[in-house]
Structure formats: C-alpha cells, structure tokens
C-alpha positions as CSV (number, residue, x, y, z in Angstrom):
1,M,13.6,44.2,86.5
2,S,16.0,43.8,83.6
3,T,16.8,40.3,82.3
4,D,19.7,41.4,80.2
5,R,22.5,38.9,80.7
6,W,26.1,38.4,79.4
7,T,27.3,34.9,78.3
8,F,31.0,34.3,78.4
9,L,32.7,31.4,76.5
10,I,36.1,30.1,77.6
11,L,38.2,28.3,75.0
12,R,41.6,26.8,76.1
13,D,42.5,24.9,72.9
14,T,40.9,22.9,70.2
15,G,41.0,19.7,72.2
16,T,39.1,20.8,75.3
17,P,35.4,21.4,75.7
18,V,34.0,24.9,75.6
19,R,33.0,26.3,79.0
20,Q,30.5,29.1,79.4
21,F,28.8,31.0,82.1
22,S,26.3,33.8,82.2
23,A,26.1,37.0,84.3
24,S,23.7,39.8,84.6
25,S,24.5,43.2,83.0
26,S,24.6,44.8,86.5
27,W,27.3,42.4,87.7
28,V,29.4,43.0,84.6
29,R,29.1,46.8,85.2
30,R,30.2,46.4,88.8
31,V,33.2,44.2,87.9
32,G,34.2,46.6,85.1
33,G,34.0,49.6,87.4
34,G,36.1,47.9,90.0
35,G,38.7,47.0,87.3
36,G,38.9,50.7,86.3
37,V,39.5,51.8,89.8
38,L,42.1,49.1,90.1
39,A,43.8,50.2,86.9
40,V,43.7,53.8,88.0
41,L,45.2,52.8,91.4
42,I,47.9,50.8,89.6
43,L,48.7,53.7,87.3
44,G,48.9,56.1,90.3
45,L,51.2,53.8,92.2
46,T,53.4,53.4,89.2
47,A,53.6,57.1,88.7
48,W,54.4,57.7,92.3
49,G,57.1,55.2,92.2
50,V,58.7,56.8,89.1
51,V,58.5,60.3,90.8
52,A,59.9,58.9,94.1
53,S,62.7,57.2,92.2
54,S,63.5,60.4,90.3
55,A,63.4,62.5,93.5
56,H,65.8,60.0,95.1
57,V,68.2,60.2,92.2
58,E,68.0,64.0,92.2
59,A,68.6,64.1,96.0
60,R,71.6,61.9,95.6
61,H,72.9,64.2,92.8
62,L,72.3,67.2,95.1
63,R,74.2,65.5,97.9
64,E,77.1,64.8,95.6
65,K,77.1,68.4,94.3
66,N,77.0,69.7,97.9
67,G,79.9,67.5,98.8
68,V,81.9,68.7,95.8
69,L,81.0,72.4,96.6
70,T,82.0,71.9,100.3
71,A,85.4,70.4,99.2
72,E,85.9,73.3,96.7
73,L,85.1,75.8,99.5
74,E,87.7,74.2,101.8
75,I,90.3,74.4,99.0
76,L,89.4,78.0,98.4
77,Q,89.7,78.9,102.1
78,E,93.2,77.3,102.1
79,R,94.2,79.4,99.2
80,I,92.7,82.5,100.8
81,A,94.8,81.8,103.9
82,S,97.9,81.4,101.7
83,V,97.2,84.7,99.9
84,E,96.6,86.4,103.3
85,G,100.0,85.2,104.4
86,S,101.7,86.5,101.3
87,L,100.0,89.9,101.7
88,G,101.2,89.9,105.3
89,Q,104.8,89.5,104.1
90,L,104.1,92.2,101.5
91,A,102.9,94.5,104.2
92,E,106.1,94.0,106.2
93,R,108.2,94.7,103.1
94,N,106.0,97.8,102.4
95,A,106.8,99.1,105.9
96,E,110.5,98.7,105.2
97,V,110.3,100.5,101.8
98,R,108.2,103.3,103.3
99,D,110.8,103.7,106.0
100,L,113.5,104.0,103.4
101,A,111.4,106.4,101.5
102,G,111.0,108.6,104.6
103,L,107.2,107.8,104.8
104,E,105.3,106.8,107.9
105,E,104.2,103.2,108.3
106,I,100.6,102.4,107.4
107,D,98.6,102.0,110.6
108,G,97.5,98.4,111.3
109,E,93.9,99.4,111.6
110,V,94.1,101.0,108.1
111,L,95.6,97.9,106.7
112,K,92.4,96.0,107.6
113,V,90.6,98.2,105.1
114,G,87.3,97.4,106.7
115,V,83.9,98.2,105.2
116,G,80.4,98.3,106.6
117,G,77.1,100.1,106.7
118,P,73.4,99.5,106.0
119,G,74.0,98.3,102.5
120,S,76.5,95.6,103.5
121,L,75.8,92.0,102.5
122,T,75.0,89.4,105.1
123,P,75.0,85.6,104.9
124,E,71.1,85.5,105.1
125,R,70.9,87.6,101.9
126,S,72.7,85.0,99.9
127,P,70.6,82.6,97.7
128,L,72.7,79.7,98.8
129,W,71.8,80.4,102.5
130,R,68.1,79.4,101.7
131,L,69.3,76.1,100.3
132,D,71.9,75.2,102.9
133,Q,72.8,77.5,105.7
134,N,76.1,75.8,106.6
135,T,77.4,75.9,103.0
136,G,75.9,79.4,102.5
137,A,77.8,80.7,105.6
138,Q,81.1,79.1,104.3
139,A,80.6,80.6,100.8
140,F,79.8,84.0,102.3
141,A,82.9,83.9,104.5
142,A,85.1,83.0,101.5
143,S,83.6,85.9,99.5
144,Y,84.0,88.3,102.3
145,D,87.7,87.3,102.9
146,L,88.4,87.6,99.1
147,S,86.9,91.1,99.1
148,A,89.0,92.1,102.1
149,L,92.2,90.7,100.4
150,E,91.4,92.6,97.2
151,R,91.0,95.9,99.2
152,R,94.2,95.2,101.1
153,A,96.1,94.4,97.9
154,R,94.9,97.6,96.3
155,L,96.0,99.6,99.4
156,L,99.5,98.0,99.3
157,A,99.8,98.6,95.6
158,E,99.0,102.3,96.1
159,S,101.4,102.5,99.0
160,F,104.2,100.9,97.0
161,T,103.6,103.4,94.2
162,V,103.8,106.3,96.6
163,A,106.9,104.8,98.2
164,N,108.5,104.3,94.8
165,D,107.9,107.9,93.8
166,S,109.4,109.1,97.1
167,L,112.4,106.8,96.8
168,R,113.0,107.9,93.2
169,S,112.8,111.5,94.4
170,R,115.2,110.8,97.3
171,V,117.6,109.0,95.0
172,D,117.6,111.9,92.6
173,L,118.2,114.2,95.6
174,L,121.1,112.1,96.8
175,Q,122.6,112.0,93.4
176,A,122.3,115.8,93.1
177,T,123.7,116.5,96.6
178,P,127.5,117.4,96.6
179,S,129.2,114.9,98.8
180,I,132.9,114.6,97.8
181,L,135.9,116.9,97.8
182,P,136.5,117.5,94.1
183,T,140.3,117.0,94.2
184,S,143.0,115.5,96.5
185,G,145.3,117.9,98.2
186,W,145.9,120.0,101.2
187,L,143.1,122.2,102.6
188,S,144.8,125.6,102.6
189,S,141.9,128.0,103.2
190,R,138.5,127.4,104.8
191,F,135.1,128.9,104.3
192,N,135.0,132.4,105.9
193,R,132.6,135.2,105.6
194,S,135.3,137.8,106.3
195,R,138.9,136.8,105.3
196,V,141.9,139.0,104.3
197,H,142.5,138.3,100.6
198,P,146.1,137.0,100.1
199,I,146.6,139.2,97.0
200,L,144.3,142.2,97.4
201,N,145.1,142.4,101.1
202,T,141.6,143.5,102.0
203,A,138.9,141.8,104.1
204,R,136.6,139.9,101.7
205,P,134.3,137.0,102.2
206,H,135.7,133.6,101.2
207,Y,132.6,131.7,100.1
208,G,134.4,128.4,99.6
209,V,137.4,126.3,100.4
210,D,140.9,126.2,98.8
211,V,142.6,122.8,98.2
212,S,146.2,123.1,97.2
213,A,147.4,120.5,94.8
214,P,149.9,120.1,92.0
215,A,148.9,121.7,88.7
216,G,147.1,119.1,86.5
217,T,145.6,117.3,89.4
218,P,142.1,116.0,88.3
219,I,139.1,118.0,89.4
220,L,135.9,115.9,89.7
221,A,132.2,116.8,89.8
222,S,131.0,116.5,93.4
223,A,127.5,115.5,92.3
224,K,125.4,114.7,89.3
225,G,124.2,117.8,87.3
226,R,124.4,120.0,84.2
227,V,127.3,122.4,83.4
228,V,125.8,125.9,83.1
229,R,129.1,127.7,82.7
230,A,132.6,126.7,81.7
231,G,135.1,129.4,80.9
232,W,136.9,132.5,82.2
233,V,135.5,134.3,85.1
234,P,137.2,137.4,86.6
235,G,139.0,136.5,89.8
236,L,138.3,132.8,89.5
237,G,140.1,132.3,86.2
238,Q,139.1,129.1,84.4
239,M,135.9,128.1,86.2
240,V,133.2,125.4,85.9
241,E,129.7,126.0,87.3
242,I,127.3,123.1,87.7
243,D,123.6,123.2,88.5
244,H,122.7,120.0,90.3
245,G,119.0,120.7,90.7
246,F,117.1,120.8,94.1
247,G,118.7,124.3,94.6
248,Y,122.3,123.0,94.6
249,V,125.0,124.8,92.5
250,T,128.8,124.2,92.7
251,R,131.7,126.2,91.3
252,Y,135.3,125.0,90.6
253,G,137.8,127.9,90.1
254,H,141.5,128.6,89.1
255,A,141.6,125.5,86.8
256,S,144.4,125.1,84.3
257,R,142.3,123.1,81.8
258,L,138.6,122.5,81.4
259,H,137.2,119.1,80.2
260,V,133.5,120.1,79.9
261,Q,131.4,122.7,78.3
262,A,128.1,124.5,79.0
263,G,125.1,122.3,78.6
264,Q,126.9,119.1,79.2
265,S,125.5,116.6,81.8
266,V,128.0,115.1,84.3
267,D,127.9,112.5,87.0
268,R,129.5,112.5,90.4
269,G,133.2,111.7,90.2
270,Q,133.4,112.7,86.5
271,L,136.5,114.6,85.4
272,I,135.6,118.2,84.6
273,A,138.9,120.2,84.9
274,E,142.5,120.2,86.1
275,V,144.0,122.1,89.0
276,G,145.8,125.3,88.1
277,S,146.5,128.9,89.2
278,S,144.4,130.9,86.7
279,G,142.8,134.2,87.9
280,L,143.7,135.7,91.2
281,A,145.8,132.9,92.7
282,T,149.2,132.7,94.4
283,G,149.8,129.1,93.3
284,P,148.0,126.0,91.9
285,H,144.9,125.1,93.9
286,L,141.2,124.5,93.6
287,H,138.7,127.1,94.8
288,Y,135.5,125.1,95.5
289,E,132.1,126.7,96.3
290,I,128.6,125.4,97.1
291,Y,125.4,127.4,96.9
292,V,122.0,126.2,98.2
293,N,119.1,128.2,96.8
294,G,121.5,131.0,96.1
295,E,123.1,131.1,99.6
296,P,126.8,130.2,100.0
297,R,127.4,127.2,102.3
298,N,130.5,125.7,103.8
299,P,131.5,122.9,101.4
300,M,133.1,120.9,104.2
301,N,129.7,120.4,105.7
302,F,128.8,118.4,102.6
303,V,131.9,116.2,102.3
304,I,131.3,112.6,103.3
305,P,134.5,111.4,105.0
306,D,134.7,108.1,103.1
307,G,134.4,110.1,99.9
308,T,137.2,112.6,100.7
C-alpha cells in the first residue's frame, strides 16, 4: 500500500499561525478528478446558456422580421387591390374605345387572362412556405395576383393599340368621305342614269347633280384629298378633280375660276373654285360628281343635312 501523502499549508496573513493538514495521494487524485468534472459541467452549462440566449435573440429577431414582412404583405395586397380597380376602369374605357373603333368588346373570360398547367407554381413549392405556411401562402397570393395584373395590363395595352389604329383608320376614312354640298344654291338637276341633255337634246346619263348659283359663288372641297386634275375638260369646262383615297373621287365642273392646281392637298371646306358656266352649260351652276371605286354614285346620298 502506498504511503505517499500530500501536506497542505494554509497561510492567512503574517500575524496568524500556519495551519497544515495531510492527505493521501489517492484522495488528492479523487478530489482533482471531481473538480475537473465540475469544471467541465460549469463550462457546459455556460456554453448552453450562451447558445440559448443567442437562439432567443435570433428567435426574437425572426419574429420581428416576420411581423414586418406580414405588414409589408398587407400593404402590397392593398396596392394590388387599388391597381386592380384602376385596371377595371381601364377595361371599361377600353370597351368604349373599341366600340367607337368598330371593334367587338373583349370577352370577360378573356380579360381574366388565366394561366395553368403542370408547370404552374403552387404555394407549397415556395421556399417561404417551409418556413411559415401562413406567410408563404400570403406571399404566393400576392405574387399570383401581380402576375395576373401584369397579363391583364399587357392585354389592355395591346387592345388599346388595335383600337387606336382602327380609330385612326376610321378618322382618315371619315375625313376622306364626301359629306357636304360644295356650294350653296338651288338643286336644278339630280343624279340620273338616263337624262335628256339640255343642250345636246339627246338621252345621256347625268352622273352628278347640278346646283344653280350666281357666278363667282365659292365652290368648296367636299372632303380631304389631293387634287389630281385642275383645268379644262371637254363638256365640263373648268373642272377640279380630287382623289380622297379609300376609293373616293369627286369632280367639280363648269367653274369660272380655279383656286387649286394638280398635286395640291386640300381639306374639307377649302375653297377650290368659283361657280361659272364654262363648257356645255346654259347658265352658271356647279356640276358635282362622286365616284366610289370608279363607279358613279348619287352625291345627295353623301350629303349630311347639317353640312348642306
């Protein structure tokens, strides 16, 4: 049996006696081992406390972030609802514009611009869903609504473009369509495909109307167009011919004076000539003709009463 022993001296200060005690080596080893275990335990508890405190702080930060995210999602949803209302008003305006443009209204089901299919996203596929299902569902709903609004906005933009092009075409057509009687006066002869000519005394078609008026009375262009002929024409005397586009051509005959020349652009109501009796005429009057795609038409069918 070992007789090794440890002697411990305890000194408090210089004025007190020295105390000592002895202990066997095995006792010292047992006490030292227990102290190590205690130290390890203390260190472990300290580390756990630090980790637990850090986790608590992180959890609090996550709760704060989640609250902020939830609040932002609510604001985003309110803005989405506002944009949806604005797009609804745009859709109503688009329907009115399409009606003016002569286009059919977009079907309500088409306006929903729905999407789907095997590749479509679902809330469960969102990374946020795995962290917080409620927040993940809200975020997915906001994203889905935004995508739908983007598709609807693109559809309305395309529709407005088509309607604008159609309206522009209709405006051009309206500007090119003869709609006024070129001069003021008395309607002395109507459109007739077989009329006895007052001078030649033979049956000849009268592809226009005659408006008797004092010499010098202004003759106005009945629609927007380009002068293709301005000068003397056998039978019609001093005559102006205007190509309005869209197949419309008008002729103004028996003028005493011309105010335009070939190649010149004119607007509806613009002075182009003056009433006269040039060519085969019994007195001052305007002979007015309208051709549509080369076919003579009754000019009175084009005259808007308020514009007469």
